[in-house]
C-alpha positions as CSV (number, residue, x, y, z in Angstrom):
1,M,-37.0,-200.4,68.9
2,F,-39.6,-200.0,71.6
3,F,-37.9,-196.7,72.9
4,E,-37.9,-195.3,69.4
5,I,-41.4,-196.1,68.6
6,S,-42.6,-194.7,71.9
7,S,-40.7,-191.5,71.5
8,S,-41.9,-191.1,68.0
9,L,-45.5,-191.6,69.1
10,F,-45.1,-189.2,72.1
11,M,-43.6,-186.5,69.9
12,G,-46.2,-187.0,67.3
13,G,-48.9,-186.6,69.9
14,L,-47.3,-183.4,71.3
15,V,-47.1,-182.0,67.8
16,G,-50.7,-182.7,67.0
17,Y,-51.7,-181.2,70.4
18,T,-49.7,-178.1,69.9
19,Y,-51.1,-177.7,66.3
20,V,-54.7,-178.0,67.4
21,Q,-54.1,-175.4,70.2
22,Q,-52.2,-172.9,68.0
23,S,-54.6,-173.2,65.2
24,G,-57.4,-172.3,67.4
25,H,-55.9,-169.7,69.6
26,V,-55.8,-165.9,69.0
27,S,-52.6,-164.8,67.3
28,D,-50.3,-162.3,69.0
29,A,-51.3,-159.8,66.2
30,A,-55.0,-160.1,66.8
31,K,-54.4,-160.2,70.5
32,I,-52.6,-156.9,70.4
33,Q,-55.4,-155.3,68.5
34,R,-57.9,-156.6,70.9
35,I,-55.9,-155.4,74.0
36,C,-55.5,-151.9,72.5
37,A,-59.2,-151.7,71.8
38,N,-60.1,-152.8,75.3
39,A,-57.5,-150.3,76.8
40,G,-59.2,-147.4,75.0
41,L,-56.7,-146.8,72.3
42,T,-59.3,-145.9,69.7
43,V,-60.6,-142.7,68.1
44,K,-64.2,-141.7,67.5
45,E,-64.9,-140.2,64.1
46,G,-68.6,-139.4,63.9
47,K,-70.4,-142.7,64.3
48,K,-67.4,-144.8,63.5
49,T,-64.7,-146.0,66.0
50,R,-61.2,-146.1,64.4
51,T,-58.7,-148.7,65.7
52,M,-55.2,-149.8,64.7
53,H,-54.8,-151.8,61.5
54,L,-52.1,-154.6,60.9
55,L,-50.2,-153.8,57.8
56,R,-47.6,-156.6,58.0
57,K,-45.8,-159.1,60.3
58,T,-42.1,-160.0,60.0
59,R,-40.7,-163.1,61.6
60,K,-37.2,-162.8,62.9
61,S,-34.8,-165.1,64.8
62,W,-35.9,-163.4,68.1
63,G,-39.6,-163.3,67.6
64,V,-41.9,-161.2,65.4
65,E,-42.2,-157.7,64.4
66,Y,-45.7,-156.3,63.8
67,A,-46.4,-153.0,61.9
68,Y,-49.7,-151.2,62.4
69,R,-51.3,-148.1,61.0
70,I,-52.6,-146.2,64.1
71,P,-55.7,-143.9,64.0
72,L,-55.1,-140.1,63.4
73,G,-55.2,-138.5,67.0
74,L,-53.0,-141.2,68.8
75,S,-49.2,-141.3,69.1
76,L,-46.5,-143.5,70.1
77,E,-46.6,-142.1,73.6
78,D,-50.2,-143.2,73.9
79,Y,-49.2,-146.7,73.1
80,E,-46.2,-146.5,75.3
81,K,-48.2,-145.7,78.4
82,K,-50.1,-149.1,77.8
83,R,-47.0,-151.1,77.0
84,H,-47.3,-153.0,80.3
85,V,-51.0,-153.8,79.6
86,L,-49.9,-155.0,76.1
87,Q,-47.0,-157.2,77.5
88,D,-49.2,-158.8,80.2
89,G,-51.9,-159.5,77.5
90,V,-49.5,-161.1,75.1
91,N,-48.2,-163.4,77.9
92,N,-51.8,-164.5,78.9
93,K,-51.5,-168.3,78.3
94,Y,-53.9,-169.7,75.9
95,A,-53.1,-173.5,76.7
96,L,-51.9,-175.9,79.4
97,F,-48.6,-176.3,77.5
98,D,-47.4,-173.1,75.8
99,V,-45.2,-174.8,73.3
100,T,-44.6,-173.8,69.7
101,L,-44.0,-176.1,66.8
102,D,-40.5,-174.7,66.1
103,E,-39.5,-175.7,69.7
104,I,-40.8,-179.3,69.1
105,K,-38.8,-179.5,65.8
106,Q,-35.6,-178.8,67.9
107,L,-36.2,-181.9,70.1
108,R,-33.8,-184.8,69.3
109,P,-35.2,-188.4,69.4
110,N,-32.4,-189.9,71.6
111,K,-32.1,-191.3,75.1
112,R,-32.7,-187.8,76.6
113,I,-35.8,-187.3,74.8
114,L,-38.0,-187.4,78.0
115,Q,-35.7,-185.0,79.8
116,Q,-35.8,-182.7,76.8
117,I,-39.6,-182.7,76.8
118,K,-39.7,-182.1,80.6
119,E,-37.4,-179.1,80.2
120,L,-39.6,-177.8,77.4
121,L,-42.9,-178.1,79.3
122,R,-41.3,-176.4,82.4
123,K,-39.8,-173.5,80.5
124,D,-40.5,-170.2,82.0
125,V,-40.7,-167.9,79.0
126,R,-42.0,-164.4,79.2
127,K,-42.3,-162.5,76.0
128,E,-41.1,-158.9,76.0
129,L,-42.2,-155.9,73.9
130,E,-40.6,-152.9,72.4
131,L,-42.3,-150.1,70.6
132,S,-41.2,-147.6,68.0
133,Y,-42.6,-145.3,65.3
134,D,-41.4,-144.3,61.9
135,G,-44.7,-143.5,60.2
136,V,-46.1,-146.8,61.4
137,L,-46.3,-148.3,64.9
138,K,-43.9,-151.1,65.1
139,I,-44.2,-153.7,68.1
140,R,-41.5,-156.2,68.5
141,V,-42.5,-159.3,70.4
142,Y,-39.4,-161.1,71.7
143,N,-39.8,-164.7,72.4
144,E,-37.0,-164.6,75.1
145,R,-36.2,-162.2,77.9
146,L,-33.2,-159.8,77.6
147,T,-30.3,-161.3,79.7
148,E,-30.5,-160.3,83.3
149,H,-26.8,-160.4,84.0
150,F,-24.0,-159.0,82.0
151,E,-20.6,-159.3,83.6
152,Y,-17.9,-156.7,83.1
153,G,-14.5,-158.3,82.5
154,D,-11.2,-158.2,80.5
155,E,-12.9,-159.2,77.2
156,L,-15.3,-156.3,77.5
157,L,-12.6,-153.8,78.6
158,S,-10.4,-154.8,75.7
159,K,-13.1,-153.6,73.2
160,C,-13.1,-150.1,74.8
161,G,-11.3,-147.6,72.7
162,G,-11.0,-143.8,72.4
163,W,-13.5,-142.3,74.9
164,R,-16.2,-145.0,74.5
165,V,-17.6,-146.7,77.6
166,P,-19.9,-149.8,77.5
167,V,-23.5,-148.9,77.9
168,G,-24.9,-152.3,78.0
169,M,-26.2,-155.3,76.1
170,S,-29.3,-154.8,74.0
171,R,-31.4,-157.0,71.8
172,D,-29.1,-156.2,68.9
173,G,-25.8,-156.4,70.6
174,L,-23.5,-154.3,72.8
175,L,-24.1,-150.5,73.0
176,W,-21.5,-147.8,73.7
177,N,-21.5,-144.2,74.7
178,D,-18.8,-142.1,73.0
179,F,-18.0,-139.1,75.0
180,E,-16.6,-137.5,72.1
181,K,-19.8,-137.6,70.2
182,Y,-22.1,-137.3,73.3
183,P,-20.0,-135.4,75.8
184,H,-22.4,-135.1,78.6
185,M,-24.7,-137.6,80.2
186,I,-27.7,-137.8,82.7
187,V,-27.8,-140.9,84.8
188,A,-31.0,-141.4,86.8
189,G,-32.4,-144.3,88.7
190,A,-34.1,-145.3,91.9
191,T,-32.1,-146.8,94.9
192,D,-30.3,-150.1,94.1
193,K,-31.3,-150.3,90.5
194,G,-27.8,-149.9,89.1
195,K,-26.9,-146.2,88.9
196,S,-23.8,-146.2,91.1
197,V,-22.6,-149.4,89.5
198,F,-22.7,-147.8,86.1
199,L,-20.8,-144.7,87.3
200,K,-18.1,-146.9,88.5
201,N,-18.1,-148.7,85.1
202,V,-17.5,-145.3,83.5
203,I,-14.7,-144.2,85.8
204,T,-12.8,-147.6,85.8
205,T,-13.1,-147.9,82.0
206,L,-11.6,-144.4,81.5
207,I,-8.8,-144.8,84.0
208,D,-7.6,-148.1,82.4
209,R,-8.1,-147.0,78.8
210,Q,-6.9,-143.4,79.0
211,P,-4.7,-143.2,82.2
212,A,-2.5,-140.4,80.8
213,N,-5.3,-138.3,79.3
214,V,-8.2,-138.5,81.7
215,S,-8.7,-136.6,84.8
216,F,-11.7,-136.5,87.3
217,S,-13.6,-134.2,89.7
218,L,-15.7,-136.7,91.8
219,I,-18.6,-135.1,93.5
220,D,-20.4,-137.7,95.7
221,L,-23.0,-136.2,97.9
222,K,-23.7,-139.5,99.7
223,D,-20.9,-138.8,102.2
224,G,-18.4,-139.7,99.4
225,L,-19.0,-143.4,99.8
226,S,-19.7,-144.4,96.2
227,F,-16.4,-142.9,95.0
228,A,-14.2,-143.6,97.9
229,R,-12.2,-146.3,96.4
230,Y,-11.0,-143.8,93.6
231,R,-9.9,-140.9,95.8
232,D,-6.2,-141.8,95.8
233,C,-6.0,-142.4,92.0
234,S,-3.6,-140.2,90.3
235,Q,-6.3,-139.2,87.8
236,V,-8.6,-137.7,90.5
237,R,-8.0,-133.9,90.9
238,H,-10.9,-133.0,93.1
239,N,-13.0,-135.1,95.5
240,A,-16.0,-133.6,97.3
241,K,-18.6,-135.2,99.5
242,T,-20.7,-132.3,100.9
243,P,-22.5,-129.4,99.2
244,A,-20.0,-126.9,100.6
245,E,-17.0,-128.9,99.1
246,A,-19.0,-129.4,95.9
247,V,-19.3,-125.6,95.4
248,E,-15.5,-125.0,96.0
249,T,-14.7,-127.8,93.5
250,L,-17.1,-126.4,91.0
251,R,-15.5,-122.9,91.3
252,K,-12.1,-124.4,90.6
253,I,-13.5,-126.2,87.6
254,Q,-15.1,-123.1,86.2
255,R,-11.9,-121.1,86.5
256,D,-9.8,-123.8,84.8
257,M,-12.5,-124.3,82.0
258,K,-12.5,-120.5,81.4
259,A,-8.7,-120.4,81.3
260,K,-8.6,-123.2,78.8
261,N,-11.3,-121.7,76.6
262,D,-9.3,-118.4,76.7
263,R,-6.1,-120.1,75.5
264,L,-8.1,-121.9,72.6
265,Y,-9.4,-118.5,71.6
266,A,-6.0,-116.9,71.8
267,Q,-4.6,-119.7,69.5
268,G,-7.4,-119.5,67.0
269,Y,-8.8,-122.9,67.7
270,E,-12.5,-123.7,67.8
271,D,-12.2,-126.5,70.4
272,I,-9.8,-128.9,72.1
273,K,-10.1,-131.4,69.4
274,E,-8.9,-129.0,66.7
275,A,-6.1,-128.0,69.0
276,G,-4.9,-131.7,69.2
277,D,-5.1,-131.7,73.0
278,P,-5.8,-135.2,74.1
279,E,-6.8,-134.4,77.7
280,R,-10.4,-134.7,78.9
281,H,-11.8,-133.8,82.4
282,F,-14.8,-135.6,83.7
283,V,-17.0,-133.9,86.3
284,I,-19.1,-136.7,87.8
285,I,-21.8,-135.6,90.3
286,D,-23.7,-138.4,92.1
287,E,-26.9,-137.4,94.1
288,A,-26.9,-134.1,92.2
289,A,-30.4,-133.3,93.6
290,E,-28.5,-132.3,96.8
291,L,-27.4,-129.1,95.0
292,S,-30.9,-128.1,94.2
293,S,-31.7,-124.7,95.8
294,V,-35.5,-125.3,95.6
295,G,-37.0,-125.4,99.0
296,E,-33.8,-124.3,100.9
297,T,-34.7,-121.7,103.5
298,D,-31.3,-120.8,104.9
299,K,-30.1,-117.7,103.0
300,E,-26.4,-118.5,102.9
301,T,-26.9,-122.1,102.0
302,K,-29.4,-121.1,99.3
303,K,-26.9,-118.7,97.9
304,L,-24.3,-121.5,97.6
305,L,-26.6,-123.8,96.0
306,V,-27.7,-121.4,93.4
307,E,-24.1,-120.8,92.5
308,A,-23.5,-124.4,92.2
309,E,-26.5,-124.8,89.9
310,S,-25.3,-122.0,87.7
311,I,-21.8,-123.5,87.4
312,V,-23.3,-126.9,86.5
313,K,-25.3,-125.3,83.8
314,D,-22.1,-123.4,82.6
315,I,-20.2,-126.7,82.4
316,G,-23.0,-128.2,80.3
317,R,-23.1,-125.2,78.0
318,R,-19.4,-124.5,77.5
319,G,-17.5,-127.5,78.7
320,R,-17.5,-129.5,75.4
321,A,-15.1,-127.2,73.6
322,A,-12.7,-127.1,76.5
323,G,-12.7,-131.0,77.0
324,Y,-14.9,-130.9,80.0
325,R,-17.4,-133.8,80.3
326,L,-20.4,-133.7,82.7
327,V,-22.0,-136.8,84.2
328,Y,-25.0,-135.7,86.2
329,A,-26.6,-138.5,88.3
330,T,-29.6,-138.5,90.6
331,Q,-32.0,-140.8,92.3
332,Y,-34.8,-138.0,92.3
333,P,-35.1,-136.6,88.8
334,T,-37.6,-133.6,88.8
335,N,-37.9,-130.5,86.7
336,E,-36.3,-128.8,89.7
337,T,-33.4,-131.1,90.2
338,L,-32.8,-131.4,86.5
339,P,-33.4,-127.8,85.2
340,S,-34.1,-127.4,81.5
341,Q,-30.8,-125.6,80.9
342,V,-29.0,-128.7,82.0
343,R,-31.2,-131.1,80.1
344,Q,-31.1,-129.1,76.8
345,N,-27.2,-129.5,76.7
346,I,-27.1,-133.2,77.5
347,S,-28.1,-135.5,74.6
348,A,-27.0,-138.9,76.2
349,R,-29.4,-140.3,79.0
350,M,-29.1,-143.4,81.0
351,C,-32.2,-144.2,83.0
352,F,-32.7,-147.0,85.3
353,K,-36.1,-147.9,86.9
354,L,-37.9,-144.9,88.3
355,E,-41.0,-144.8,90.5
356,T,-43.1,-142.5,88.6
357,N,-44.0,-141.3,85.1
358,R,-43.1,-137.7,86.2
359,A,-39.6,-138.8,87.2
360,S,-39.2,-140.5,83.8
361,L,-40.3,-137.5,81.9
362,A,-37.8,-135.3,83.8
363,A,-34.9,-137.8,83.1
364,L,-35.7,-138.9,79.6
365,D,-38.2,-136.3,78.2
366,E,-40.6,-139.3,77.9
367,S,-42.2,-141.9,79.9
368,G,-41.0,-145.5,80.1
369,A,-38.6,-145.8,83.0
370,E,-41.3,-146.4,85.4
371,D,-42.4,-149.5,83.4
372,L,-39.0,-151.2,83.4
373,P,-38.7,-154.5,85.2
374,A,-37.2,-154.6,88.7
375,T,-34.1,-156.3,87.4
376,R,-30.9,-154.6,88.6
377,G,-28.9,-153.1,85.9
378,R,-31.9,-152.8,83.5
379,A,-32.1,-149.3,81.8
380,I,-33.1,-147.2,79.0
381,Y,-30.3,-145.6,77.0
382,R,-31.2,-142.6,74.9
383,N,-29.3,-140.4,72.6
384,A,-29.9,-138.4,69.4
385,D,-30.3,-141.6,67.4
386,G,-33.1,-143.1,69.7
387,K,-33.6,-145.1,72.8
388,T,-32.9,-148.7,73.5
389,I,-33.4,-151.0,76.6
390,V,-30.2,-152.4,77.8
391,Q,-28.7,-154.6,80.6
392,T,-25.8,-152.7,81.9
393,P,-22.5,-154.4,82.7
394,Y,-22.0,-155.4,86.4
395,I,-18.5,-154.4,87.6
396,S,-17.5,-155.9,90.8
397,N,-15.5,-154.0,93.4
398,D,-12.7,-156.7,93.3
399,Y,-12.4,-156.2,89.6
400,I,-12.2,-152.4,90.1
401,A,-9.6,-152.7,92.8
402,E,-7.5,-154.8,90.3
403,K,-7.7,-152.3,87.4
404,I,-7.1,-149.2,89.4
405,A,-4.3,-150.5,91.5
406,P,-1.5,-149.4,89.2
407,H,-2.9,-145.8,89.4
408,V,-3.3,-145.4,93.3
409,N,-0.9,-143.3,95.2
410,I,-0.8,-144.6,99.0
411,R,-1.0,-141.7,101.5
412,G,-2.2,-140.9,104.8
413,R,-5.9,-140.1,104.7
414,E,-6.1,-137.3,107.2
415,R,-4.0,-134.2,107.2
416,A,-3.9,-131.7,110.0
417,A,-4.2,-128.0,109.6
418,N,-0.4,-127.5,110.1
419,G,0.4,-129.8,107.1
420,T,1.6,-132.9,109.0
421,D,0.0,-136.2,108.2
422,E,-2.3,-137.2,111.1
423,G,-2.7,-140.6,109.8
424,I,1.0,-141.2,109.9
425,A,1.3,-139.7,113.3
426,K,-1.4,-141.9,114.8
427,N,0.3,-145.0,113.2
428,R,3.6,-144.1,114.7
429,A,2.2,-143.5,118.1
430,R,1.0,-147.2,118.0
431,G,4.5,-148.2,117.0
432,G,3.7,-148.9,113.5
433,D,5.1,-147.9,110.2
434,T,3.2,-146.3,107.3
435,L,4.3,-147.0,103.7
436,I,4.1,-144.0,101.3
437,V,4.3,-144.6,97.7
438,E,4.4,-141.7,95.2
439,E,4.9,-141.6,91.5
440,T,8.2,-140.2,90.3
441,E,9.8,-139.8,86.9
442,L,11.5,-143.1,87.3
443,S,8.3,-145.0,88.1
């Protein structure tokens, strides 16, 4: 009896304290308006200063959506540039205990009541904001953070069908990129923010889901390290790790692409889909900035790089019809390393945190990537339907090894100029044996 009375009194006191605090504090809606005014998001019209005006607020399970009419002369981009200021301001605590009435109502008066209250008072909640515009400025204030870890596993892989790959978990659920609808993709992001993991997600998904129909040209200009584990997969046709090797690979791709387009033309087909051809070839270039000819002083090297840039643009322009898919990834997106001719043919963008607004503009055609949190795997996914912040799936190297194992041909890694396998020769010299496994019609 004493425990129940004490618990009831304590909860009643906490409810009363919270009500007094919340009834006297500035609401998020009013706080947003004050922040915007203080941050200079106003317009002068004669002697009057125009500010944003709240039209409505809508409570959701995840938080609140506010809709504002903004002054003529301001745009969504103006508010996006101040998003970090808005987010910090909304999270400015107004009380010692930042607890809502809804959270108190969820407490249960049982023997764990004190532990429940301690956990509630210790909670570390940071509201997150998303902005959009459809005639009015909509600001979504989420009460909880977006998940900071999303594991790639069999359950997720089983949901991948056709040419879809998982992009990540958003506030509204799982997002996908369909390479039939959005055939080419730009992937950008600073070091160790998730770019390479996402590329491995794409390759592993496609090998597992479309083993008979997918093939790859993997161009990894970080000495081939990111894609090394895939080099002996039967789906990998070309593997390049230097600019010179990349140029030779791109020449082969262009020849094959032209030949396929010529066949489609001769047969009267508009594209590979109409022809009923299920095969798709993915050209994945990591550290693509290494192929930029800007700033190169050596004439021969510059000539090769200019050729590489030209072929990449050609794949972006003509590749879709022939079943060629371009994934163009870089740590250093600029207008030079991401030419406009490449960007205009690529509608899907995956952008992890970048250091500057300029880099974000080059990768996304708008700012925002520089304001992403430092969370690994956090990115902005953008296509023709709009942009969404997602937590991309983390795929481990052990899981990759498990999934690609049935598709790996085991061979000696080094081959001498005379055609003998140097790896086998060295192994035999040490008195060992080398196992060679190759696919046959019976396997």
